[in-house]
C-alpha positions in Angstrom: -4.2 0.7 21.4 -7.5 2.2 20.2 -7.8 3.0 16.5 -8.1 6.7 15.6 -9.1 8.4 12.3 -6.7 11.4 12.4 -5.3 13.1 9.3 -2.0 12.6 7.5 -0.2 15.5 5.8 0.5 13.5 2.7 -3.2 13.1 2.0 -4.3 16.7 2.7 -4.8 19.0 -0.3 -3.8 21.9 1.9 -0.3 20.5 2.2 2.0 22.2 -0.3 2.7 19.8 -3.2 6.4 19.8 -2.7 6.1 18.7 0.9 3.4 16.2 0.2 5.5 14.6 -2.6 8.6 14.6 -0.4 6.8 12.8 2.4 5.5 10.2 -0.1 9.0 9.8 -1.5 10.4 9.4 2.0 7.9 6.7 3.0 8.4 4.9 -0.4 12.1 4.9 0.0 11.7 3.5 3.5 9.7 0.6 2.0 12.3 0.0 -0.6 15.0 -0.2 2.0 13.0 -2.6 4.2 12.3 -6.3 3.7 8.6 -5.9 3.9 7.7 -7.0 0.4 10.4 -9.7 0.4 8.7 -11.1 3.5 5.2 -10.8 2.0 6.1 -12.4 -1.4 5.6 -16.1 -0.5 2.1 -15.6 1.0 1.1 -13.2 -1.9 2.2 -15.9 -4.3 0.1 -18.5 -2.5 -2.8 -16.0 -2.6 -2.4 -15.7 -6.4 -2.1 -19.5 -6.8 -5.3 -20.1 -4.8 -7.3 -17.5 -6.7 -5.8 -18.3 -10.1 -5.1 -14.5 -10.3 -3.2 -13.6 -13.5 -4.2 -9.9 -13.2 -4.4 -8.0 -10.0 -6.2 -4.6 -9.6 -4.4 -2.4 -7.0 -6.7 0.2 -5.4 -5.4 3.4 -3.8 -2.1 2.9 -5.5 -0.6 6.3 -4.9 2.7 6.2 -6.9 2.3 2.5 -7.6 5.7 1.7 -6.1 4.5 -1.1 -3.8 3.4 -3.1 -6.9 6.9 -2.6 -8.4 8.5 -3.7 -5.1 6.4 -6.8 -4.9 7.2 -7.7 -8.5 10.9 -7.4 -7.7 10.5 -9.5 -4.5 8.6 -12.2 -6.4 11.2 -12.4 -9.1 14.0 -12.7 -6.5 12.1 -15.6 -4.8 11.7 -17.4 -8.2 7.9 -16.8 -8.4 6.1 -15.5 -11.5 4.5 -12.1 -10.7 1.0 -11.5 -11.9 0.1 -8.5 -14.0 -0.8 -5.4 -12.0 -3.2 -2.7 -12.8 -2.6 0.4 -10.6 -5.4 2.8 -9.9 -6.4 5.6 -7.6 -9.4 7.9 -7.0 -7.0 10.8 -7.8 -4.2 9.2 -9.8 -0.7 10.8 -9.7 0.0 10.0 -13.4 3.5 11.3 -13.5 4.6 9.0 -10.6 2.6 6.1 -12.0 4.2 6.5 -15.4 7.6 6.5 -13.8 6.9 3.2 -11.9 5.1 1.5 -14.8 8.0 2.4 -17.1 10.2 0.0 -15.1 7.9 -2.9 -15.7 6.0 -2.1 -18.9 5.0 -5.7 -19.4 3.7 -6.2 -15.9 2.2 -2.8 -14.8 -0.6 -1.0 -16.5 -2.2 2.3 -15.4 -5.8 3.3 -15.3 -5.5 6.9 -16.1 -9.0 7.9 -15.0 -10.4 8.0 -11.5 -11.3 4.6 -9.9 -13.7 4.5 -7.0 -12.7 1.6 -4.9 -16.3 1.3 -3.6 -17.7 0.8 -7.1 -15.0 -0.6 -9.4 -16.2 -0.6 -13.1 -17.1 -3.9 -14.5 -15.0 -3.4 -17.6 -11.7 -3.7 -15.7 -10.7 -7.3 -16.2 -9.0 -8.8 -13.1 -9.3 -11.7 -10.8 -8.1 -10.2 -7.5 -7.9 -6.8 -5.8 -5.2 -5.4 -3.4 -4.4 -2.5 -1.2 -0.8 -2.0 -0.2 -0.3 0.3 2.8 -3.5 2.1 1.9 -6.4 0.4 3.7 -5.7 2.2 6.9 -6.5 5.5 5.2 -10.2 4.5 4.8 -12.6 5.1 7.8 -14.7 2.1 8.7 -17.8 2.9 6.7 -15.7 3.4 3.5 -13.5 0.4 4.2 -16.6 -1.8 4.5 -18.0 -0.5 1.2 -14.7 -1.3 -0.5 -14.8 -4.9 0.8 -18.5 -5.2 0.0 -17.9 -4.2 -3.7 -15.3 -6.9 -4.0 -17.6 -9.5 -2.5 -20.6 -8.5 -4.6 -18.4 -8.9 -7.7 -16.8 -12.1 -6.5 -13.3 -10.8 -6.5 -10.5 -12.0 -4.2 -9.2 -9.2 -2.0 -5.8 -8.8 -0.2 -4.8 -6.1 2.3 -1.1 -5.6 3.2 0.1 -3.2 5.9 3.7 -2.8 6.9 3.1 -2.7 10.6 0.5 -3.5 13.3 -1.3 -1.0 15.5 1.4 -0.9 18.2 4.6 1.1 18.6 6.7 -2.0 19.2 5.8 -3.2 15.7 6.7 0.2 14.3 10.1 0.0 15.9 10.9 -2.7 13.4 10.1 -0.4 10.5 11.4 2.9 11.9 15.1 2.3 11.1 14.3 2.1 7.4 12.4 5.4 7.5 15.2 7.1 9.5 17.8 5.8 7.0 15.7 7.0 4.1 15.5 10.5 5.6 19.2 10.7 6.0 19.9 9.4 2.5 17.3 11.7 0.9 19.7 14.7 0.9 22.2 12.8 -1.3 19.8 11.4 -3.9 19.9 13.3 -7.1 16.8 15.1 -8.1 15.4 15.4 -11.6 16.1 19.1 -11.9 17.9 22.0 -10.1 14.5 23.5 -9.3 13.4 20.2 -7.6 16.7 20.2 -5.7 16.3 23.7 -4.4 12.7 23.0 -3.5 13.7 19.9 -1.5 16.5 21.7 0.3 14.0 24.4 1.3 11.4 21.9 2.7 13.8 19.3 4.1 13.6 20.5 7.7 9.8 20.0 7.6 9.8 16.7 5.8 11.2 14.7 8.8 8.7 16.0 11.5 5.7 15.9 9.2 6.7 12.4 7.8 7.1 11.2 11.4 3.6 12.4 12.2 2.2 10.6 9.2 4.1 7.4 10.1 2.8 7.5 13.7 -0.8 8.3 12.6 -0.6 5.4 10.0 0.1 3.1 12.9 -2.8 4.4 14.9 -5.1 4.0 11.9 -4.2 0.4 11.0 -7.0 -2.1 11.5 -6.4 -5.1 13.7 -7.7 -8.7 13.3 -10.8 -8.3 15.4 -11.9 -5.2 13.4 -11.2 -6.7 10.0 -13.0 -9.9 10.9 -16.0 -7.9 12.1 -16.1 -6.0 8.8 -16.4 -9.2 6.8 -18.7 -11.1 9.1 -21.8 -9.6 7.4 -20.8 -11.3 4.2 -21.7 -14.7 5.5 -19.8 -17.8 4.6 -19.4 -17.1 0.8 -15.7 -16.3 1.3 -12.7 -17.8 3.1 -11.0 -15.0 5.2 -7.5 -15.3 6.6 -5.4 -13.1 8.8 -1.6 -13.3 9.0 1.1 -11.6 10.9 4.6 -12.3 9.5 7.8 -11.1 11.2 10.4 -9.4 9.0 12.9 -8.6 11.8 13.0 -8.6 15.6 10.1 -6.3 16.0 8.7 -5.6 12.6 5.6 -7.5 11.4 3.8 -7.4 8.1 0.0 -7.7 8.4 -1.8 -9.6 5.5 -5.5 -10.1 5.4 -7.3 -11.7 2.5 -10.5 -13.1 1.3 -11.1 -15.8 -1.4 -14.5 -16.6 -2.9 -15.7 -20.1 -2.1 -16.7 -22.2 -5.1 
C-alpha cells in the first residue's frame, strides 16, 4: 500500500475545538483499551537499558497520554520506568497537566514550544521518542527530526500502533469501536462539556474513522525508515521490529542507538 500525506481532522486548526478534542479523546481511549503499550513495554525497557536512558524526551506528545500508558505498562511488567519529558510544537497544556498530574514524579512538561527538528540543548535527556506521532510528519520533516537526534547523539525510538495495511488495523479497530460506544457514558468535567459532546457525537465517529484510516496510510514502513537513516552512515545501530498484540494487530517499533 502506497504511503499518502493526507490530512487528519484532529490536526487541522479549522476543525472546531470540541470536535478535535473529542477525536483525540476517542483515539486515546482506544489506546488505553488496547494492549499496545503492554506489548511494547519489554522492548522499550530493553531500549532504555541499552541506551542507559534515565530521562526520555517525547516529541509531538499531544496530550501526553501515551507516556502515561507506557509507565503503567512498565510498572505492571516489573520494569522501572524512566522519567519522561513531554513536549509539543503547540503544547496542549491543560491535557498535559492532567496526564502529568497522575505521575508527578515521572512526567515533566515543557510548557513552551519545542521544535522536534531543532531540540534545545538545555533539555537534559538521553533518548527521544515519538508515540503514534511520527506518521504525521512528511518525509522531509521526518528526516530532519531524525537528523537532529543523530547530530546531538541522542537515541531515538518510534512507536506506531499499526502497520500500513488494513489487516493490521483490523487488530486495533475493535478498541476504537468500543471506545466510541463507551464515550457516551463517560462522565464529562462539566455540564457544558456534556452538552457539547452530545451535539458533536454523531460527527466524532465518522471523522475519527477518517483520521484512523489516514493514520494507517501515512505510517512509514521498514524500507522507508531505513532509507531515511541510511545517509547517517554507520554511526548508529538501527533496528526495526513488528510485534503482534493479537491475531491481526501489530506494533511497529523502530529505534536507533549511537555506537560508542
